[in-house]
N, C-alpha and C positions, 0 to 999 in steps of 0.2 A: 655096843658102840661107845657107851659111856667110858669104859676102861680105855679104849683107844683115844678118845678125846682127852682124857686126863693125862695119858702118857705123852701125847704130843704137845699138850700145854706145857708140861714140864720140860720137854726138850727145847721148845721154842723160847720160853720165858726164862729158863735157867741154864740148861746144859749147853745150848748153842746160842745163847743170848747175844754174844759178841758178834757172831756171823750175821744174825738177823738185824742187829743194829747197823751193821755195815751196809747191808742190802737196803735197809730203810733210808739211810742217809743218801745213797746213790739214787734211789727212787725219787726222793724229794728234790734233790739237786737237778736231775734231768726233767722232772715234772714241771719245773718253772719254765723250761724252754719248749717242751714237747707235749705237754698236757697228756700225760700217760694215765692218770687216774684222778677221779674226783674225790677219792678217799685219802685224806691227808693227815687226819688226827692219829697220833701214835697208837692209841688203843684200838681204834678202828682198823688200822693197817694190820695190827697183830692178829686180830680175830677174823676180820672179813677176808683178808688176803692170805696171811701166813698160815694160820691154823686151818682154814678151810682147804687150802692147797695141800697141806700136810696130811689131811685125813684120808687121802687116797693112796698114800705111800705104800701100804702093805699089799696093795692089789697088783703091783708090778713085780714080775719075776726077777730073780737075782741075776744081775749082769745083763739085763734086757736092753735091747736097742729100741728106742722110743721116738716116734714122730709126734711133735706137738704142732697142731694146726691153729693158726691165728694166735701166735704167742703173745702179742701185745706187750705188756710190761713184765712178762716172764712168770705168769701164774697159770698152771702150777709148776712149770719146769724148773725155775731157779730154786724155788723152795724144795722141790724134790731132790735136786742135785746137792743141795746143802745137807739134806737128811740122808740121801742115798748116793754117795759118790760112785757106787758100782754101776749105776745106770748111765747109759750113753744116749745122748739126745741130738736129734736134728730138729731145729726150730724153723718153722715156715711162717714168715710174716711178710705181708705185701707192702707195708708202710716203711719206707726207708728210715725215717727218724726213730721209729721204734726198734729197728734193727741196730741202729747206732747205739742206742741205750743198752740193748742186750749184749752187744759186743763189749761195751765198756764194763758191764758186770762180769762177763766171762773173763776178761783181761784182769780186772781187779782181784777176782778170786783165784785166778790161775787155774780155772777148771780145765780138765782134759776130757776128751770124748764128748765135746759139746760144740755143734756146728750150727751156724745161723745162715739161713737162705732168704734173701730178699726177693721172694718169688711167690706167686699165687699157688695155693694148694691144688686147685683144679688142673693147673698146668703140670705141676710136679708129679701128680698122681698118674700121669700118662707116661712118665719117663721110666724106663726099665731100671734105672739106678735107684729109684725110690719105690716104685710100685710093688706092693706085696713083699717088701724087704724088712719089715719091722715086726718085732714081737708084740708091740703095743702102739696104738695111736691114742692121743689124748687131746682134750680141748676144754676150755672153760669160758663161758659167757661169749660164745661166738655166734650161734644161730640156733633155731629150733632143732629138735632132735632128728626129724626126718631129713632136713637139709644138711645138718652136721654129719649125719651118717654117710651121706654121699661124698662129702669132703674127706672123711677120715677112714672109712673101711677099705678103700682101695689101697691104702698104704700098708695094711696089716696082712701078714702072711697067714696061711691056713694054720689053725691051731692057736693063733694069737688072739688078742682082744682089743677092742676099742673101749676106753675108759672115759666116760663123759662126766664132767662136773656140772650139775644142773641145780636149779632152784628147787624149792620144796614142792612145786606143782608137778606131780608125776603124770599128769594127763598127757603131756607131749611125748613122754617116754612110751606110753602105751599106743598112742596114735601113730607112732613110727614103726609099728610091727611089720607092715608091708614093705617098708623101706629096708629093714634089716634082711628080710627074706630075699628081696630082689638083689641086694648087694652081697649076699653070701654070708650073712650074719644071723645070729640067734640071741635074743635077750637072755642072758644068763642069770643076772642078779640085779636087784635094785636095793640100795642101802639108803634109807632115809634117816636123818639126824637133825638135831637142833644145835646150833652153835651156842656156847655159853654166853652169859650176860645179855640174853635176848637179842643176839645178833642175827637171828633169822633161821628159818628152816632150809635145809639143803638136801641134795640127793646125789648119790654116786650111782651111775648106771654102767653095767659091764655087758658089752655085746661080744659074744664069742664069734670068731671067724671060722665057719665050718666048711666053706667051699670058696673057690676063687670068685672074685668079682668079675662080672661080664665086662668085656673090653670097652663097651660104650660108656661106662661110668668111670669118673664123673662126666656129665654131659658138657660142662663148660658154658661160656657166654651167659652166665647168670641164671641158667635154667634151674640150678639147684635151689635157688631162692624163689624164683618166679613161679615155678611149677614143681613143688616138692613131690617126691615119690609117695 
């Protein structure tokens, strides 16, 4: 993983520095109005948001269609799109102001194959246009793994995967084993790493979709959080 970290450090700080500076400027501009992130120092943004988001880039299949759940300020999706223009994204975000920011970023960069939906994931996952239509689903800093799996796995088609960006505490990844099984998934890999400059321990969890998710999931009406699987 150290080689991967060094490679993406070089890409973000050198090769694509101009693109990431542009994204950072937009983030700070809109943050004054919409409170998108509490992380505002330049170095903190580069390591905690940009590099951390980048470190999952190699887990996504070439040309994949990806659903991002709870997009917020666009981590990891915007970072991944800068690094991997081949990826296609549908971003699901329930807060309108955050969607406005995401649309501004997409317009400023001229991204193609990137769509933003101001909708709740638990509603969209019931829609045949979205349900089990994606090669991958991803999310970062949205909910604990058992709850998050119920939001994300229904979007993933059989053979695809749910890629979760999590903290360094792997306990919640293990405690969600029953949720994976119920939802048609199986934990495939857990990659633990430490961000440079003492920016913290992080984990990437990959859950393979091995069978279709039962129709009753996600349950909706907040049950995913109130009564996790």
